[in-house]
C-alpha positions in Angstrom: 125.9 197.1 122.2 123.7 197.8 125.3 120.2 199.0 125.9 120.3 202.6 127.2 116.7 203.6 127.4 113.1 202.5 126.8 110.3 204.9 126.1 106.6 204.3 125.7 104.4 207.0 124.0 100.6 207.1 124.2 99.0 208.7 121.2 95.7 210.4 120.8 94.7 207.6 118.5 94.9 205.3 121.6 98.0 203.6 120.2 101.0 202.8 122.3 104.4 202.9 120.6 107.6 201.7 122.2 111.1 202.7 121.4 114.2 200.9 122.6 117.5 202.9 122.4 121.0 201.4 122.2 124.5 202.5 122.9 125.3 202.2 119.1 122.5 204.6 118.2 120.2 202.0 116.8 116.6 202.5 117.8 114.0 199.7 117.7 110.2 200.3 117.5 107.4 198.2 118.9 103.7 198.4 119.7 101.4 197.2 122.5 97.7 196.4 122.7 95.4 199.4 122.8 93.3 197.9 125.6 94.7 199.9 128.5 97.5 202.1 127.2 98.3 204.2 130.3 98.6 201.1 132.5 100.9 199.5 129.8 103.0 202.6 129.6 103.6 202.5 133.4 104.3 198.8 133.3 106.9 199.2 130.6 108.7 202.2 132.2 108.5 201.1 135.8 108.5 197.3 135.8 110.3 196.2 132.6 112.7 199.1 131.7 114.9 198.5 134.9 115.2 194.8 134.0 116.8 195.4 130.5 118.8 198.6 130.8 122.4 197.7 130.2 121.6 194.4 128.6 122.5 193.4 125.0 119.4 193.9 122.9 120.3 191.0 120.7 119.7 188.5 123.6 116.1 188.5 122.7 115.0 185.1 124.0 116.9 185.5 127.3 115.4 189.0 127.8 111.9 187.7 127.1 112.2 185.2 129.9 113.8 187.8 132.2 110.9 190.2 131.7 108.3 187.4 131.9 109.3 185.5 135.0 110.6 188.5 136.9 107.2 190.1 136.6 105.1 186.9 136.6 103.1 187.7 139.7 101.9 191.0 138.1 99.7 189.0 135.8 100.1 186.6 132.8 96.8 187.6 131.2 96.6 191.2 130.1 99.0 194.0 131.0 102.2 191.9 131.6 102.4 190.1 128.2 101.0 193.1 126.4 103.8 195.3 127.8 106.4 192.7 127.0 105.1 192.6 123.4 106.0 196.2 122.7 109.6 195.8 123.9 110.1 192.3 122.3 108.9 193.6 118.9 111.4 196.5 119.2 114.2 194.1 120.0 113.6 192.2 116.8 113.5 195.5 114.9 117.0 196.3 116.4 118.3 192.9 115.5 117.1 193.4 111.9 118.7 196.8 111.7 122.0 195.6 113.1 122.2 192.6 110.7 120.7 194.5 107.7 118.0 191.9 107.4 114.2 191.9 107.5 112.6 190.3 110.5 111.0 187.6 108.3 114.5 186.6 107.1 115.7 186.4 110.8 112.7 184.1 111.5 113.9 181.6 108.9 112.9 183.2 105.5 109.7 183.9 103.7 107.3 181.5 102.1 105.4 184.5 100.6 106.2 188.1 99.8 102.6 189.4 99.7 99.8 188.4 102.0 96.1 188.6 101.3 94.2 190.6 104.0 90.6 190.3 105.0 88.7 193.4 106.1 87.7 193.2 109.7 84.5 195.2 110.2 83.3 195.8 113.7 80.3 197.5 115.2 77.6 194.9 114.3 75.9 195.1 117.7 74.8 198.7 117.1 74.2 198.4 113.3 71.2 197.4 111.3 71.9 194.7 108.6 71.7 197.3 105.8 74.3 199.5 107.6 76.7 196.5 107.8 76.1 195.8 104.1 77.2 199.4 103.3 80.4 198.8 105.3 81.0 195.6 103.3 80.4 197.4 100.0 82.9 200.1 101.0 85.5 197.4 101.8 85.0 195.7 98.4 85.4 199.1 96.8 88.8 199.4 98.4 90.0 196.2 96.9 89.4 193.7 99.7 88.9 190.1 98.5 87.9 188.7 101.9 85.7 190.1 104.7 84.9 189.4 108.4 81.9 191.1 110.2 82.1 191.4 114.0 79.1 191.6 116.2 80.8 193.0 119.4 78.5 191.0 121.7 80.1 190.1 125.0 80.0 187.1 127.2 77.7 188.9 129.7 75.0 189.4 127.0 74.4 186.0 125.6 71.9 185.4 122.7 70.9 189.1 122.5 69.6 189.1 118.9 70.7 186.0 116.9 68.0 186.6 114.2 69.4 190.0 113.4 72.9 188.6 113.3 71.9 185.9 110.8 70.1 188.4 108.6 73.2 190.6 108.6 75.4 187.7 107.6 72.9 186.6 104.9 72.7 190.0 103.3 76.5 190.4 103.4 76.9 187.0 101.7 74.6 188.2 98.9 76.8 191.3 98.4 80.1 189.3 98.5 78.9 186.5 96.3 79.2 182.8 96.9 82.9 182.4 96.5 84.5 185.3 98.5 85.7 184.4 102.0 83.2 185.8 104.5 83.7 185.2 108.2 81.6 185.9 111.2 82.9 186.9 114.7 80.4 186.5 117.5 82.8 188.1 120.0 81.8 185.5 122.7 78.1 186.4 122.6 76.3 183.1 122.2 75.3 180.2 124.4 76.4 176.8 123.1 73.0 175.8 121.6 72.6 179.1 119.8 76.2 179.0 118.6 75.6 175.6 117.0 72.2 176.6 115.5 73.7 179.9 114.0 76.8 178.1 112.8 74.8 175.5 110.9 72.7 178.1 109.2 75.8 180.2 108.2 77.9 177.3 107.1 75.1 176.4 104.6 75.7 179.9 103.1 79.4 179.3 102.8 80.8 180.7 106.1 84.6 180.9 105.9 85.4 180.8 109.6 83.3 181.2 112.8 85.1 183.2 115.5 84.7 183.1 119.3 81.1 181.8 119.2 80.8 181.3 123.0 82.5 183.0 126.0 86.2 182.8 125.9 86.5 181.0 129.2 84.2 178.2 128.1 86.6 175.7 126.6 84.1 172.8 127.0 81.5 174.9 125.1 84.0 175.8 122.4 84.7 172.1 122.0 81.0 171.3 121.6 80.6 173.9 118.9 83.7 172.8 117.0 82.7 169.2 117.1 79.2 170.0 115.9 80.1 172.1 112.9 82.0 171.5 109.6 83.1 175.2 109.3 86.4 176.1 111.0 85.9 177.5 114.6 88.4 180.1 115.6 89.6 181.5 119.0 92.6 182.8 120.8 92.7 186.6 121.0 92.0 186.2 124.8 95.0 183.9 125.3 98.4 185.2 126.0 101.0 182.4 126.3 102.0 179.1 124.8 100.7 177.3 127.8 97.2 178.9 127.4 97.2 178.0 123.7 98.2 174.4 124.6 95.0 174.2 126.7 92.9 176.0 124.0 94.0 173.5 121.4 93.7 170.4 123.6 90.6 171.2 125.5 88.6 173.6 123.2 89.6 171.7 120.0 89.4 174.9 117.9 90.4 174.6 114.2 92.0 178.1 113.9 94.2 179.7 116.6 94.4 183.5 116.8 97.2 184.9 118.9 97.7 188.7 118.8 101.3 189.8 118.5 100.8 193.0 120.5 99.1 191.0 123.3 100.8 187.7 123.6 104.3 188.7 124.4 105.5 189.8 120.9 107.3 188.0 118.1 109.2 185.7 120.4 106.2 184.1 122.1 104.0 184.2 119.0 106.6 182.2 117.1 106.4 179.5 119.9 102.6 179.5 119.6 102.9 179.1 115.8 105.1 176.1 116.2 102.6 174.6 118.7 99.8 175.2 116.2 101.8 173.6 113.5 102.5 170.6 115.8 98.8 170.1 116.3 98.0 170.9 112.6 96.0 173.9 113.3 95.2 176.8 111.0 97.0 180.1 112.0 95.1 183.3 111.5 96.3 185.9 114.1 94.1 188.5 115.6 95.4 192.0 114.7 93.7 195.4 114.9 96.8 197.7 114.9 97.5 198.7 111.3 101.1 200.0 111.5 103.7 198.4 113.7 101.5 195.7 115.0 100.5 194.6 111.5 104.1 194.8 110.2 105.3 192.5 113.0 102.4 190.2 112.4 103.0 189.9 108.7 106.8 189.3 109.0 106.0 186.3 111.2 103.1 185.1 109.0 105.4 185.3 105.9 107.9 183.0 107.6 105.3 180.3 108.5 104.7 177.4 106.1 101.1 176.8 107.1 99.9 180.5 107.3 98.2 180.7 104.0 94.7 182.1 104.8 93.8 185.8 104.5 95.0 187.8 107.6 93.1 190.4 109.6 93.3 194.1 108.7 91.2 196.9 109.9 92.2 199.2 107.1 94.7 202.0 106.6 94.3 205.0 108.8 95.8 208.3 107.5 96.5 209.6 111.0 98.7 206.6 111.8 100.3 206.3 108.4 101.5 209.9 108.7 103.6 208.7 111.7 105.6 206.4 109.4 108.3 207.5 106.9 107.0 204.8 104.5 103.8 203.2 105.8 102.6 199.8 104.8 100.7 199.9 101.6 97.5 198.0 100.9 96.9 197.3 97.2 94.5 194.9 95.4 93.6 193.1 98.6 97.2 192.5 99.7 100.1 193.9 101.7 103.7 193.4 100.5 106.2 192.5 103.3 108.8 195.3 103.6 112.3 194.3 102.4 114.2 196.9 104.5 116.0 195.9 107.7 114.0 195.1 110.8 110.3 195.7 110.6 110.7 198.0 107.6 109.0 200.9 109.3 110.6 204.1 110.6 108.7 206.7 112.7 108.5 210.4 111.9 109.7 211.8 115.2 108.3 215.2 114.6 104.8 213.9 113.9 105.0 211.4 116.8 105.9 214.1 119.3 103.2 216.4 118.0 100.5 213.9 118.8 101.1 212.6 122.3 98.1 211.7 124.4 100.2 211.7 127.6 103.4 213.2 128.9 
């Protein structure tokens, strides 16, 4: 079996799907980060595709290193690992289809068949507290049993409105009740003193986890916040390789690591990061905002990890993306069941996919 072609399709939904074709007629599907889809499409088709055409798609680890180190000088934070992720996920999908096994089985077998999802609600920067409360109420009505609210502040706008942020969290806690997991994502928007002050107030109200409280580049500041608080501090969506996660763990001392499978080089590299996290006894709660292929790949890996037992991120089902799949993932009663069919368990509706391209 040989790889015969690689195609990346940009959708109007700003999703980037990848298909890897083989000489045996097996097609694997993957997905990349939505951060810069046209750049990633060009990277895949012009930089990575020539490296793997003619290769055996089952040589996943070797091909990962070939793609990574042959394009290393093109950047190891951002486009390079995000482009590799789409192909790597597709290669695992091919391996599953060839062997007749789900990806989670290929990764060593499942510890769980269903995974509780938390609703990740963004837009807090531009919302009033009552508007965020309405979003939380909607999520509860859809069956979510865990919530995270995101402020969408940035590292270049520190401490913009911490009083409003806290009021938003307080009102959402009232709606969720005292026992439901409720997390708070600052999106890198606080200075260290403000992050500690806010964190102490929120943990008194039962904060579940405290995400990216200070700028992502400030490992020393993250360590100060993590040391000062009892609540688990989370970070990692801005890290891309096992080496960066090593530094995040050792220098920033975060409690929860959050790699993103469509950003950090796919299943192959995220498995290495998960082993690193287990070695350091860290909680594993990946970042994930892509509700179809990205979520499927993420959940197969999470199902195969012994210490991945906290609710996982989900932005909710989207009809326009579900329609692209023959049998989409189904969210029921706060959980998603891991598909049992070979590979990722998703198949794309080619007619729908081709009818919605956002680029040639």
